[in-house]
gemmi code that builds the backbone of each chain (N, CA, C; Angstrom):
import gemmi

chains = {
    "A": [
        ("MET", (0.832, -1.216, 0.000), (0.000, 0.000, 0.000), (0.869, 1.269, 0.000)),
        ("TYR", (0.397, 2.271, -0.711), (1.138, 3.541, -0.695), (0.806, 4.306, 0.575)),
        ("ARG", (1.796, 4.970, 1.069), (1.576, 5.814, 2.209), (1.093, 7.170, 1.699)),
        ("LEU", (-0.052, 7.604, 2.147), (-0.580, 8.855, 1.620), (-0.196, 10.054, 2.473)),
        ("ILE", (0.233, 9.761, 3.677), (0.588, 10.892, 4.541), (2.062, 11.240, 4.321)),
        ("ILE", (2.290, 12.490, 3.979), (3.663, 12.939, 3.790), (4.128, 13.587, 5.087)),
        ("THR", (5.221, 13.075, 5.607), (5.689, 13.603, 6.883), (6.351, 14.959, 6.695)),
        ("ARG", (6.428, 15.685, 7.782), (7.053, 17.003, 7.777), (8.521, 16.859, 7.352)),
        ("ARG", (9.168, 15.786, 7.833), (10.572, 15.580, 7.524), (10.815, 15.425, 6.016)),
        ("GLU", (9.929, 14.678, 5.377), (10.085, 14.464, 3.936), (9.938, 15.766, 3.155)),
        ("VAL", (8.961, 16.571, 3.584), (8.744, 17.848, 2.911), (9.992, 18.704, 3.021)),
        ("LEU", (10.566, 18.749, 4.205), (11.754, 19.570, 4.421), (12.914, 19.075, 3.567)),
        ("LYS", (13.030, 17.755, 3.495), (14.133, 17.158, 2.736), (14.048, 17.542, 1.252)),
        ("THR", (12.837, 17.387, 0.687), (12.680, 17.688, -0.741), (12.872, 19.177, -1.013)),
        ("SER", (12.242, 20.021, -0.214), (12.354, 21.447, -0.499), (13.791, 21.909, -0.298)),
        ("GLY", (14.469, 21.309, 0.664), (15.877, 21.653, 0.889), (16.701, 21.324, -0.331)),
        ("ALA", (16.442, 20.156, -0.899), (17.201, 19.729, -2.079), (16.941, 20.658, -3.255)),
        ("ILE", (15.673, 21.075, -3.401), (15.319, 21.977, -4.504), (16.024, 23.320, -4.325)),
        ("ALA", (15.972, 23.840, -3.098), (16.585, 25.129, -2.827), (18.078, 25.071, -3.103)),
        ("LEU", (18.709, 23.979, -2.705), (20.144, 23.825, -2.893), (20.476, 23.790, -4.381)),
        ("GLY", (19.669, 23.065, -5.114), (19.886, 22.950, -6.561), (19.753, 24.290, -7.247)),
        ("ALA", (18.803, 25.106, -6.778), (18.575, 26.395, -7.404), (19.667, 27.391, -7.034)),
        ("ALA", (20.172, 27.268, -5.798), (21.137, 28.244, -5.327), (22.510, 28.048, -5.964)),
        ("LEU", (22.831, 26.848, -6.326), (24.159, 26.582, -6.853), (24.088, 26.061, -8.280)),
        ("PRO", (23.767, 26.936, -9.236), (23.699, 26.457, -10.610), (25.083, 26.003, -11.039)),
        ("GLY", (25.156, 24.910, -11.741), (26.434, 24.463, -12.247), (27.229, 23.640, -11.264)),
        ("GLN", (26.881, 23.726, -9.988), (27.649, 22.970, -9.012), (27.132, 21.545, -8.881)),
        ("ALA", (25.856, 21.355, -9.222), (25.284, 20.027, -9.106), (26.040, 19.043, -9.997)),
        ("ASN", (26.455, 19.542, -11.197), (27.180, 18.661, -12.103), (28.657, 19.006, -12.143)),
        ("ALA", (29.164, 19.506, -11.005), (30.555, 19.963, -10.971), (31.515, 18.853, -11.386)),
        ("LEU", (31.278, 17.674, -10.887), (32.120, 16.553, -11.275), (31.852, 16.298, -12.739)),
        ("GLY", (32.890, 16.323, -13.533), (32.666, 16.004, -14.929), (32.423, 17.210, -15.808)),
        ("GLN", (32.058, 18.363, -15.269), (31.835, 19.522, -16.144), (33.145, 19.966, -16.782)),
        ("MET", (34.246, 19.807, -16.039), (35.545, 20.168, -16.600), (35.907, 19.200, -17.718)),
        ("GLU", (35.714, 17.919, -17.448), (36.034, 16.886, -18.444), (35.217, 17.108, -19.724)),
        ("THR", (33.916, 17.411, -19.548), (33.052, 17.648, -20.713), (33.562, 18.838, -21.515)),
        ("ALA", (33.936, 19.915, -20.804), (34.407, 21.121, -21.486), (35.706, 20.845, -22.224)),
        ("ILE", (36.589, 20.067, -21.609), (37.869, 19.743, -22.243), (37.617, 18.982, -23.537)),
        ("ARG", (36.723, 18.000, -23.467), (36.421, 17.189, -24.659), (35.785, 18.028, -25.753)),
        ("ARG", (34.970, 19.022, -25.348), (34.322, 19.876, -26.346), (35.370, 20.697, -27.104)),
        ("VAL", (36.448, 21.071, -26.424), (37.461, 21.906, -27.065), (38.461, 21.070, -27.864)),
        ("ILE", (38.943, 19.986, -27.291), (40.037, 19.277, -27.965), (39.613, 17.954, -28.609)),
        ("GLY", (38.379, 17.536, -28.416), (37.928, 16.284, -29.028), (38.402, 15.072, -28.242)),
        ("GLU", (38.617, 13.975, -28.949), (38.921, 12.714, -28.264), (40.416, 12.462, -28.098)),
        ("ALA", (41.238, 13.443, -28.407), (42.688, 13.238, -28.367), (43.178, 12.819, -26.982)),
        ("GLU", (44.292, 12.097, -26.978), (44.881, 11.654, -25.713), (45.633, 12.832, -25.083)),
        ("ILE", (45.472, 12.995, -23.771), (46.163, 14.082, -23.077), (47.221, 13.463, -22.175)),
        ("ARG", (48.474, 13.907, -22.348), (49.553, 13.377, -21.514), (49.988, 14.395, -20.484)),
        ("LYS", (50.451, 13.908, -19.361), (50.966, 14.790, -18.305), (52.373, 15.214, -18.663)),
        ("GLY", (52.705, 16.463, -18.385), (54.074, 16.905, -18.603), (54.167, 18.090, -19.532)),
        ("LYS", (55.385, 18.589, -19.724), (55.717, 19.733, -20.589), (55.077, 21.043, -20.132)),
        ("VAL", (53.874, 20.970, -19.566), (53.150, 22.181, -19.185), (53.370, 22.450, -17.697)),
        ("THR", (53.588, 23.717, -17.353), (53.648, 24.105, -15.947), (52.550, 25.131, -15.708)),
        ("LEU", (51.607, 24.776, -14.855), (50.537, 25.702, -14.476), (50.911, 26.267, -13.117)),
        ("ASP", (51.121, 27.570, -13.073), (51.599, 28.192, -11.848), (50.486, 29.033, -11.224)),
        ("LEU", (50.080, 28.622, -10.027), (49.027, 29.327, -9.289), (49.439, 29.363, -7.832)),
        ("PRO", (49.014, 30.403, -7.098), (49.325, 30.368, -5.665), (48.552, 29.213, -5.019)),
        ("PRO", (49.166, 28.446, -4.106), (48.462, 27.309, -3.517), (47.294, 27.734, -2.633)),
        ("LEU", (47.409, 28.926, -2.042), (46.341, 29.412, -1.170), (46.067, 30.871, -1.489)),
        ("VAL", (44.805, 31.200, -1.814), (44.488, 32.597, -2.086), (43.373, 33.056, -1.159)),
        ("GLU", (43.454, 34.324, -0.761), (42.443, 34.859, 0.139), (41.230, 35.329, -0.645)),
        ("ASN", (41.490, 35.921, -1.795), (40.414, 36.520, -2.566), (40.324, 35.860, -3.939)),
        ("GLY", (39.242, 35.133, -4.161), (39.056, 34.429, -5.432), (38.720, 35.340, -6.593)),
        ("ASN", (38.541, 36.642, -6.328), (38.181, 37.553, -7.406), (39.325, 37.853, -8.354)),
        ("THR", (40.536, 37.734, -7.873), (41.670, 37.950, -8.765), (42.847, 37.088, -8.338)),
        ("VAL", (43.057, 36.031, -9.102), (44.098, 35.051, -8.797), (45.084, 35.024, -9.966)),
        ("PRO", (46.367, 35.330, -9.715), (47.329, 35.296, -10.816), (47.552, 33.874, -11.321)),
        ("LEU", (47.584, 33.724, -12.627), (47.738, 32.401, -13.234), (48.784, 32.507, -14.349)),
        ("THR", (49.743, 31.601, -14.342), (50.779, 31.587, -15.379), (50.875, 30.190, -15.963)),
        ("VAL", (50.999, 30.117, -17.280), (51.206, 28.828, -17.941), (52.495, 28.919, -18.743)),
        ("ILE", (53.391, 27.972, -18.479), (54.641, 27.903, -19.232), (54.695, 26.520, -19.869)),
        ("VAL", (54.980, 26.472, -21.161), (55.083, 25.190, -21.853), (56.512, 25.016, -22.344)),
        ("ASP", (57.056, 23.836, -22.079), (58.409, 23.525, -22.501), (58.388, 23.177, -23.988)),
        ("SER", (58.820, 24.135, -24.813), (58.788, 23.924, -26.266), (59.841, 24.828, -26.908)),
        ("PRO", (60.525, 24.357, -27.947), (61.522, 25.217, -28.613), (60.881, 26.359, -29.400)),
        ("MET", (59.575, 26.278, -29.665), (58.838, 27.307, -30.412), (59.485, 27.586, -31.778)),
        ("THR", (59.765, 26.550, -32.521), (60.247, 26.697, -33.895), (59.076, 26.436, -34.839)),
        ("LYS", (59.303, 26.654, -36.133), (58.242, 26.419, -37.116), (57.760, 24.971, -37.076)),
        ("ALA", (58.712, 24.050, -36.864), (58.384, 22.631, -36.898), (57.801, 22.130, -35.581)),
        ("ASP", (58.185, 22.764, -34.488), (57.762, 22.269, -33.179), (57.411, 23.452, -32.276)),
        ("HIS", (56.110, 23.745, -32.193), (55.705, 24.850, -31.337), (54.353, 24.570, -30.681)),
        ("VAL", (53.995, 25.447, -29.752), (52.702, 25.339, -29.089), (51.679, 26.094, -29.929)),
        ("LYS", (50.587, 25.429, -30.274), (49.547, 26.087, -31.075), (48.529, 26.800, -30.196)),
        ("ALA", (48.175, 26.151, -29.077), (47.151, 26.756, -28.220), (47.315, 26.302, -26.781)),
        ("ILE", (46.849, 27.143, -25.884), (46.823, 26.814, -24.459), (45.391, 27.034, -23.975)),
        ("HIS", (44.825, 26.031, -23.331), (43.477, 26.152, -22.788), (43.532, 25.916, -21.286)),
        ("VAL", (42.757, 26.703, -20.532), (42.694, 26.506, -19.083), (41.241, 26.249, -18.686)),
        ("PHE", (41.050, 25.251, -17.811), (39.702, 24.873, -17.367), (39.647, 24.825, -15.849)),
        ("ASN", (38.424, 24.997, -15.310), (38.240, 24.895, -13.860), (37.146, 23.878, -13.562)),
        ("GLU", (37.062, 23.522, -12.289), (36.123, 22.479, -11.863), (34.803, 23.040, -11.348)),
        ("LYS", (34.862, 24.155, -10.615), (33.688, 24.533, -9.821), (33.091, 25.896, -10.119)),
        ("ASN", (33.654, 26.657, -11.053), (33.005, 27.912, -11.423), (31.711, 27.572, -12.163)),
        ("PRO", (30.790, 28.542, -12.302), (29.550, 28.239, -13.037), (29.821, 27.807, -14.474)),
        ("GLN", (30.956, 28.224, -15.036), (31.320, 27.826, -16.404), (32.732, 27.242, -16.369)),
        ("PRO", (32.938, 26.077, -17.005), (34.235, 25.404, -16.864), (35.399, 26.033, -17.621)),
        ("ASN", (35.131, 26.828, -18.656), (36.231, 27.444, -19.400), (36.801, 28.621, -18.636)),
        ("VAL", (38.102, 28.783, -18.682), (38.735, 29.951, -18.071), (39.280, 30.863, -19.163)),
        ("VAL", (40.145, 30.305, -20.009), (40.736, 31.098, -21.091), (41.299, 30.152, -22.147)),
        ("SER", (41.315, 30.614, -23.394), (41.972, 29.891, -24.476), (42.883, 30.874, -25.182)),
        ("MET", (44.099, 30.449, -25.468), (45.054, 31.341, -26.128), (45.671, 30.626, -27.311)),
        ("GLN", (45.810, 31.347, -28.439), (46.457, 30.771, -29.612), (47.794, 31.470, -29.814)),
        ("LEU", (48.839, 30.674, -29.921), (50.132, 31.262, -30.228), (50.805, 30.468, -31.337)),
        ("GLY", (51.995, 30.901, -31.711), (52.671, 30.232, -32.811), (54.168, 30.376, -32.670)),
        ("PRO", (54.923, 30.002, -33.714), (56.378, 30.082, -33.622), (56.882, 31.499, -33.367)),
        ("ARG", (56.097, 32.493, -33.724), (56.550, 33.884, -33.517), (56.526, 34.305, -32.062)),
        ("ALA", (55.935, 33.479, -31.209), (55.886, 33.810, -29.789), (57.276, 33.733, -29.157)),
        ("GLY", (58.136, 32.882, -29.686), (59.484, 32.761, -29.153), (59.554, 31.968, -27.865)),
        ("LYS", (58.540, 32.109, -27.054), (58.526, 31.493, -25.735), (57.059, 31.241, -25.377)),
        ("ALA", (56.714, 30.026, -24.983), (55.326, 29.737, -24.594), (55.173, 30.039, -23.113)),
        ("HIS", (54.955, 31.291, -22.819), (54.872, 31.748, -21.436), (53.805, 32.844, -21.393)),
        ("VAL", (52.628, 32.509, -20.835), (51.542, 33.479, -20.789), (51.024, 33.591, -19.357)),
        ("SER", (50.453, 34.746, -19.031), (49.822, 34.848, -17.726), (48.627, 35.783, -17.777)),
        ("THR", (47.730, 35.596, -16.811), (46.542, 36.425, -16.696), (46.069, 36.350, -15.242)),
        ("ARG", (44.891, 36.936, -14.985), (44.320, 36.861, -13.631), (42.922, 36.291, -13.743)),
        ("VAL", (42.595, 35.358, -12.865), (41.313, 34.663, -12.995), (40.468, 34.789, -11.732)),
        ("ARG", (39.187, 34.387, -11.881), (38.253, 34.340, -10.752), (38.020, 32.890, -10.392)),
        ("LEU", (37.972, 32.592, -9.116), (37.708, 31.221, -8.691), (36.586, 31.196, -7.667)),
        ("ALA", (35.532, 30.432, -7.965), (34.393, 30.307, -7.055), (34.640, 29.132, -6.118)),
        ("GLY", (35.627, 29.257, -5.276), (35.876, 28.218, -4.280), (37.106, 27.382, -4.559)),
        ("THR", (37.485, 26.607, -3.541), (38.641, 25.719, -3.632), (38.411, 24.689, -4.723)),
        ("GLN", (39.373, 24.551, -5.616), (39.196, 23.626, -6.741), (40.508, 23.368, -7.464)),
        ("THR", (40.425, 22.476, -8.426), (41.592, 22.142, -9.241), (41.435, 22.765, -10.623)),
        ("LEU", (42.517, 23.361, -11.116), (42.518, 23.900, -12.471), (43.414, 23.044, -13.350)),
        ("THR", (43.071, 22.981, -14.624), (43.859, 22.203, -15.568), (44.229, 23.077, -16.761)),
        ("ALA", (45.503, 23.030, -17.138), (45.962, 23.727, -18.345), (46.352, 22.673, -19.357)),
        ("ILE", (45.912, 22.867, -20.598), (46.222, 21.917, -21.659), (46.895, 22.667, -22.800)),
        ("ALA", (48.017, 22.125, -23.280), (48.722, 22.738, -24.403), (48.564, 21.857, -25.629)),
        ("GLU", (48.213, 22.503, -26.737), (48.099, 21.790, -28.008), (49.362, 22.075, -28.819)),
        ("MET", (50.102, 21.020, -29.169), (51.361, 21.186, -29.890), (51.127, 21.129, -31.400)),
        ("SER", (52.140, 21.619, -32.140), (52.015, 21.624, -33.606), (51.990, 20.213, -34.183)),
        ("ASP", (52.522, 19.214, -33.440), (52.499, 17.835, -33.942), (51.198, 17.113, -33.575)),
        ("GLY", (50.239, 17.850, -32.990), (48.933, 17.256, -32.708), (48.811, 16.586, -31.344)),
        ("THR", (49.864, 16.644, -30.542), (49.773, 16.034, -29.211), (49.265, 17.066, -28.201)),
        ("TYR", (48.724, 16.543, -27.106), (48.196, 17.407, -26.039), (48.895, 17.069, -24.731)),
        ("TRP", (49.300, 18.099, -24.006), (49.982, 17.921, -22.732), (49.261, 18.750, -21.682)),
        ("SER", (49.310, 18.282, -20.430), (48.541, 19.008, -19.415), (49.244, 19.062, -18.065)),
        ("ASP", (48.728, 19.960, -17.229), (49.168, 20.063, -15.843), (47.962, 20.534, -15.029)),
        ("SER", (47.838, 20.018, -13.806), (46.737, 20.427, -12.929), (47.291, 20.953, -11.618)),
        ("GLN", (46.540, 21.858, -11.026), (46.990, 22.497, -9.796), (45.776, 22.763, -8.912)),
        ("GLU", (45.899, 22.446, -7.636), (44.799, 22.728, -6.711), (45.016, 24.074, -6.049)),
        ("VAL", (43.938, 24.833, -5.909), (44.015, 26.133, -5.257), (42.997, 26.167, -4.131)),
        ("ILE", (43.436, 26.584, -2.953), (42.514, 26.752, -1.837), (42.097, 28.216, -1.807)),
        ("VAL", (40.797, 28.459, -1.878), (40.275, 29.824, -1.950), (39.472, 30.122, -0.683)),
        ("THR", (39.853, 31.183, 0.023), (39.157, 31.547, 1.260), (37.871, 32.298, 0.964)),
        ("LEU", (37.976, 33.324, 0.098), (36.777, 34.091, -0.279), (36.490, 33.823, -1.743)),
        ("ALA", (35.365, 33.187, -2.005), (35.056, 32.797, -3.376), (34.549, 33.968, -4.196)),
        ("ALA", (34.789, 33.912, -5.493), (34.331, 34.948, -6.413), (33.012, 34.543, -7.053)),
        ("CYS", (32.502, 35.402, -7.887), (31.378, 35.138, -8.796), (30.010, 35.031, -8.148)),
        ("LEU", (29.888, 34.224, -7.101), (28.545, 33.883, -6.656), (27.980, 34.835, -5.597)),
        ("GLU", (28.831, 35.644, -5.018), (28.324, 36.526, -3.971), (27.452, 37.616, -4.581)),
        ("ASP", (26.482, 38.109, -3.799), (25.607, 39.163, -4.294), (26.282, 40.510, -4.198)),
        ("LEU", (25.714, 41.458, -4.897), (26.263, 42.805, -4.842), (25.940, 43.429, -3.492)),
        ("ILE", (26.869, 44.227, -3.003), (26.632, 44.866, -1.709), (26.075, 46.257, -1.959)),
    ],
    "B": [
        ("MET", (31.508, 53.138, -26.116), (32.023, 52.780, -24.795), (33.530, 53.017, -24.764)),
        ("SER", (33.969, 53.634, -23.722), (35.412, 53.874, -23.669), (36.025, 53.121, -22.510)),
        ("ALA", (37.246, 52.754, -22.690), (37.970, 52.036, -21.643), (39.402, 52.533, -21.656)),
        ("ARG", (40.098, 52.276, -20.584), (41.497, 52.660, -20.537), (42.333, 51.409, -20.665)),
        ("ALA", (43.316, 51.459, -21.545), (44.180, 50.296, -21.723), (45.620, 50.684, -21.428)),
        ("LEU", (46.320, 49.811, -20.770), (47.737, 50.011, -20.500), (48.508, 48.930, -21.238)),
        ("ILE", (49.494, 49.360, -22.005), (50.298, 48.422, -22.773), (51.752, 48.598, -22.365)),
        ("ASN", (52.422, 47.511, -22.150), (53.839, 47.580, -21.819), (54.639, 46.773, -22.850)),
        ("VAL", (55.276, 47.512, -23.756), (56.111, 46.891, -24.796), (57.462, 47.597, -24.740)),
        ("PRO", (58.564, 46.882, -24.767), (59.861, 47.575, -24.771), (59.969, 48.467, -26.008)),
        ("ARG", (60.503, 49.690, -25.823), (60.572, 50.631, -26.932), (61.608, 50.181, -27.965)),
        ("LYS", (62.673, 49.562, -27.446), (63.750, 49.092, -28.331), (64.042, 47.637, -28.032)),
        ("ALA", (64.449, 46.898, -29.069), (64.831, 45.503, -28.856), (65.843, 45.100, -29.922)),
        ("LYS", (66.612, 44.080, -29.581), (67.558, 43.551, -30.580), (66.811, 42.579, -31.478)),
        ("ARG", (67.247, 42.475, -32.747), (66.595, 41.554, -33.676), (66.686, 40.124, -33.148)),
        ("GLY", (65.561, 39.442, -33.123), (65.552, 38.050, -32.670), (65.356, 37.889, -31.171)),
        ("GLU", (65.336, 38.984, -30.446), (65.152, 38.927, -29.001), (63.698, 38.580, -28.663)),
        ("VAL", (63.504, 37.771, -27.622), (62.140, 37.452, -27.182), (61.725, 38.516, -26.172)),
        ("ILE", (60.659, 39.247, -26.514), (60.214, 40.329, -25.623), (58.896, 39.964, -24.952)),
        ("GLU", (58.703, 40.518, -23.751), (57.453, 40.287, -23.031), (56.514, 41.461, -23.272)),
        ("ILE", (55.251, 41.156, -23.529), (54.243, 42.189, -23.737), (53.193, 42.038, -22.647)),
        ("LYS", (52.910, 43.142, -21.957), (51.908, 43.105, -20.894), (50.764, 44.028, -21.281)),
        ("THR", (49.540, 43.566, -21.118), (48.385, 44.395, -21.454), (47.366, 44.358, -20.320)),
        ("LEU", (46.764, 45.505, -20.096), (45.726, 45.614, -19.069), (44.658, 46.554, -19.611)),
        ("ILE", (43.401, 46.163, -19.491), (42.333, 47.039, -19.967), (41.288, 47.165, -18.869)),
        ("SER", (40.762, 48.380, -18.683), (39.752, 48.561, -17.641), (38.411, 48.053, -18.161)),
        ("HIS", (37.862, 47.066, -17.484), (36.573, 46.505, -17.875), (35.978, 45.772, -16.681)),
        ("ILE", (34.667, 45.912, -16.498), (33.977, 45.343, -15.325), (33.971, 43.811, -15.349)),
        ("MET", (33.951, 43.186, -16.534), (33.885, 41.728, -16.690), (32.752, 41.138, -15.829)),
        ("GLU", (31.541, 41.654, -16.036), (30.371, 41.157, -15.292), (30.063, 39.732, -15.756)),
        ("THR", (30.035, 38.803, -14.808), (29.997, 37.383, -15.190), (28.671, 36.913, -15.781)),
        ("GLY", (27.556, 37.569, -15.397), (26.251, 37.078, -15.827), (25.710, 36.012, -14.893)),
        ("PHE", (26.431, 35.761, -13.796), (25.970, 34.761, -12.822), (25.569, 35.413, -11.506)),
        ("ARG", (25.715, 36.736, -11.415), (25.446, 37.397, -10.141), (24.045, 38.014, -10.134)),
        ("HIS", (23.510, 38.169, -8.926), (22.191, 38.769, -8.775), (22.317, 40.146, -8.145)),
        ("GLY", (21.445, 41.067, -8.567), (21.439, 42.417, -8.017), (20.697, 42.461, -6.689)),
        ("THR", (20.559, 43.662, -6.138), (19.930, 43.806, -4.822), (18.465, 43.391, -4.834)),
        ("THR", (17.799, 43.471, -5.987), (16.395, 43.076, -6.040), (16.226, 41.643, -6.539)),
        ("GLY", (17.315, 40.931, -6.681), (17.236, 39.518, -7.020), (17.322, 39.191, -8.488)),
        ("GLU", (17.317, 40.229, -9.340), (17.371, 39.946, -10.782), (18.799, 39.609, -11.195)),
        ("LEU", (18.921, 38.801, -12.234), (20.234, 38.406, -12.726), (20.857, 39.574, -13.489)),
        ("ILE", (22.094, 39.896, -13.163), (22.775, 40.980, -13.866), (23.304, 40.410, -15.180)),
        ("PRO", (22.924, 41.008, -16.317), (23.346, 40.415, -17.596), (24.859, 40.418, -17.782)),
        ("ARG", (25.320, 39.431, -18.541), (26.751, 39.288, -18.778), (27.284, 40.470, -19.573)),
        ("ASP", (28.453, 40.965, -19.183), (29.125, 42.025, -19.918), (30.622, 41.793, -19.773)),
        ("ILE", (31.187, 41.036, -20.704), (32.614, 40.713, -20.608), (33.329, 41.009, -21.935)),
        ("ILE", (34.633, 41.019, -21.873), (35.438, 41.050, -23.097), (35.583, 39.601, -23.521)),
        ("THR", (35.281, 39.309, -24.781), (35.311, 37.917, -25.218), (36.560, 37.573, -26.016)),
        ("SER", (37.185, 38.570, -26.606), (38.321, 38.246, -27.455), (39.383, 39.338, -27.411)),
        ("PHE", (40.623, 38.926, -27.489), (41.757, 39.852, -27.505), (42.771, 39.340, -28.520)),
        ("THR", (43.227, 40.203, -29.405), (44.232, 39.775, -30.379), (45.361, 40.799, -30.453)),
        ("CYS", (46.519, 40.323, -30.877), (47.664, 41.205, -31.072), (48.249, 40.955, -32.453)),
        ("LYS", (48.419, 42.041, -33.204), (49.013, 41.939, -34.538), (50.335, 42.686, -34.550)),
        ("TYR", (51.331, 42.073, -35.165), (52.668, 42.661, -35.294), (52.835, 43.000, -36.769)),
        ("ASN", (52.830, 44.283, -37.085), (52.875, 44.750, -38.481), (51.838, 44.032, -39.343)),
        ("GLY", (50.636, 43.908, -38.805), (49.532, 43.343, -39.578), (49.364, 41.843, -39.463)),
        ("GLU", (50.379, 41.141, -38.968), (50.268, 39.690, -38.857), (49.881, 39.309, -37.431)),
        ("GLU", (48.858, 38.465, -37.324), (48.387, 38.082, -35.991), (49.406, 37.172, -35.309)),
        ("ILE", (49.842, 37.565, -34.111), (50.833, 36.750, -33.410), (50.267, 36.130, -32.136)),
        ("PHE", (49.124, 36.641, -31.670), (48.570, 36.124, -30.421), (47.068, 36.400, -30.387)),
        ("ALA", (46.292, 35.409, -29.969), (44.845, 35.589, -29.846), (44.366, 34.899, -28.580)),
        ("THR", (43.339, 35.460, -27.965), (42.807, 34.909, -26.718), (41.294, 34.967, -26.724)),
        ("GLN", (40.649, 33.906, -26.219), (39.220, 33.950, -25.941), (39.062, 34.021, -24.429)),
        ("LEU", (38.343, 35.044, -23.976), (38.162, 35.226, -22.547), (36.771, 34.770, -22.130)),
        ("TYR", (36.683, 34.242, -20.921), (35.415, 33.769, -20.370), (35.137, 34.532, -19.069)),
        ("PRO", (33.925, 34.359, -18.489), (33.627, 35.111, -17.259), (34.601, 34.814, -16.116)),
        ("ALA", (35.360, 33.729, -16.210), (36.315, 33.392, -15.150), (37.550, 34.287, -15.163)),
        ("ILE", (37.649, 35.202, -16.125), (38.772, 36.136, -16.122), (38.396, 37.319, -15.225)),
        ("ALA", (39.338, 37.706, -14.365), (39.079, 38.754, -13.378), (38.782, 40.090, -14.052)),
        ("ALA", (38.116, 40.979, -13.321), (37.832, 42.323, -13.818), (39.151, 42.990, -14.217)),
        ("ASN", (39.083, 43.906, -15.189), (40.266, 44.569, -15.743), (41.258, 43.541, -16.266)),
        ("PRO", (40.876, 42.839, -17.341), (41.685, 41.725, -17.838), (43.154, 42.093, -18.087)),
        ("PHE", (44.004, 41.286, -17.508), (45.449, 41.453, -17.600), (45.988, 40.235, -18.334)),
        ("VAL", (46.667, 40.467, -19.440), (47.200, 39.350, -20.224), (48.645, 39.658, -20.570)),
        ("THR", (49.525, 38.719, -20.335), (50.906, 38.894, -20.790), (51.290, 37.728, -21.683)),
        ("PHE", (52.159, 38.007, -22.638), (52.642, 36.965, -23.545), (53.988, 37.417, -24.121)),
        ("HIS", (54.577, 36.592, -24.950), (55.898, 36.898, -25.493), (55.866, 36.896, -27.021)),
        ("THR", (56.821, 37.579, -27.603), (56.981, 37.494, -29.055), (58.431, 37.771, -29.421)),
        ("VAL", (58.809, 37.341, -30.623), (60.162, 37.600, -31.112), (60.149, 38.946, -31.821)),
        ("ALA", (61.093, 39.807, -31.441), (61.216, 41.105, -32.105), (61.843, 40.873, -33.470)),
        ("THR", (61.027, 40.916, -34.519), (61.532, 40.590, -35.856), (61.923, 41.840, -36.641)),
        ("GLU", (61.129, 42.902, -36.529), (61.409, 44.117, -37.303), (60.752, 45.304, -36.606)),
        ("SER", (61.214, 46.498, -36.944), (60.611, 47.700, -36.376), (59.192, 47.836, -36.903)),
        ("GLY", (58.339, 48.419, -36.101), (56.975, 48.610, -36.585), (55.986, 48.797, -35.458)),
        ("THR", (54.758, 48.365, -35.721), (53.650, 48.626, -34.812), (53.040, 47.328, -34.306)),
        ("LEU", (52.732, 47.323, -33.035), (51.964, 46.231, -32.450), (50.562, 46.768, -32.218)),
        ("ALA", (49.566, 46.125, -32.793), (48.185, 46.579, -32.647), (47.426, 45.609, -31.752)),
        ("PHE", (46.757, 46.148, -30.752), (46.012, 45.331, -29.801), (44.526, 45.600, -29.985)),
        ("HIS", (43.732, 44.564, -29.970), (42.317, 44.715, -30.270), (41.483, 43.884, -29.301)),
        ("TRP", (40.578, 44.537, -28.599), (39.688, 43.839, -27.669), (38.262, 43.921, -28.207)),
        ("ILE", (37.515, 42.827, -28.106), (36.102, 42.819, -28.509), (35.310, 42.223, -27.350)),
        ("GLY", (34.124, 42.799, -27.088), (33.341, 42.290, -25.969), (31.849, 42.387, -26.191)),
        ("ASP", (31.091, 42.046, -25.139), (29.635, 42.098, -25.188), (29.167, 43.540, -25.369)),
        ("ASN", (27.926, 43.698, -25.798), (27.288, 45.001, -25.995), (28.094, 45.898, -26.923)),
        ("GLY", (28.683, 45.295, -27.940), (29.405, 46.073, -28.939), (30.707, 46.691, -28.472)),
        ("PHE", (31.264, 46.187, -27.394), (32.522, 46.744, -26.884), (33.659, 46.502, -27.870)),
        ("GLU", (34.410, 47.535, -28.151), (35.552, 47.389, -29.038), (36.599, 48.429, -28.664)),
        ("MET", (37.840, 48.015, -28.702), (38.913, 48.926, -28.288), (40.181, 48.539, -29.029)),
        ("THR", (40.892, 49.548, -29.533), (42.145, 49.286, -30.241), (43.232, 50.160, -29.646)),
        ("GLU", (44.372, 49.606, -29.506), (45.511, 50.337, -28.949), (46.749, 49.941, -29.745)),
        ("GLU", (47.709, 50.866, -29.861), (48.915, 50.552, -30.630), (50.163, 50.887, -29.838)),
        ("ALA", (51.227, 50.181, -30.145), (52.521, 50.483, -29.539), (53.591, 50.327, -30.610)),
        ("LYS", (54.575, 51.220, -30.550), (55.661, 51.176, -31.541), (56.857, 50.455, -30.941)),
        ("ILE", (57.584, 49.778, -31.807), (58.806, 49.127, -31.363), (59.903, 49.357, -32.397)),
        ("ALA", (61.106, 49.651, -31.909), (62.253, 49.839, -32.799), (63.188, 48.649, -32.640)),
        ("VAL", (63.438, 47.955, -33.723), (64.300, 46.770, -33.673), (65.601, 47.089, -34.400)),
        ("GLU", (66.685, 46.810, -33.741), (67.972, 47.127, -34.376), (68.832, 45.887, -34.511)),
    ],
}
model = gemmi.Model(1)
for chain_id, residues in chains.items():
    chain = gemmi.Chain(chain_id)
    for i, (resn, *xyz) in enumerate(residues, 1):
        res = gemmi.Residue()
        res.name, res.seqid = resn, gemmi.SeqId(i, " ")
        for name, pos in zip(("N", "CA", "C"), xyz):
            atom = gemmi.Atom()
            atom.name, atom.element = name, gemmi.Element(name[0])
            atom.pos, atom.b_iso = gemmi.Position(*pos), 0.0
            res.add_atom(atom)
        chain.add_residue(res)
    model.add_chain(chain)
structure = gemmi.Structure()
structure.add_model(model)
structure.setup_entities()
């Protein structure tokens, strides 16, 4: 027999879950959103660890502006250079951070910018080489004050 | 729409030298994920693309997302090949567009 009486506890549980889902868009599917975004950009190619150095402070107080540097070990010649650098995050509302295209004229695959981080998470940088291979590096950042999601004061 | 851009390019360089270029542009970079005081979603207003041309040839391009901090700061490198002009171009939401130039003398 079905129970027709809905307890107070059940009501609270369901509404709590709904409220949580609404309050944190994008966080419900946080696991895997980075992987999906990576696949959307680079396709099914194999990604190897190495060559790339993703430099981030291990602990930041303010997630609104976090310095980020990517250095790729490459001679940057016509025959062997970095074509693109992509950076992804795990827990921001959107998994993409930045994409950069460079070429042999760069001389050095060394770029930096400042990013926003909505909480403690791991970032991944992927470098696309001229020979079609992909290399990556990941770095965890602990964020005390998260960016993006707070309301305006 | 006007914005202020700061460009840091060495005025002089030796031929073949790898130089660092630093760029900063004033922009709110509103993510589109935040709510205002009355609860409404604040529409996205970000810079989406940045490119650098060296004497007309594109040497660096970037796609920016809301995860880039306000007042986007981007640095990169290039080989000083010849004297001329570096042109920087930013494009963003709501028709935002900005161009800045810097001269370089290569000896």
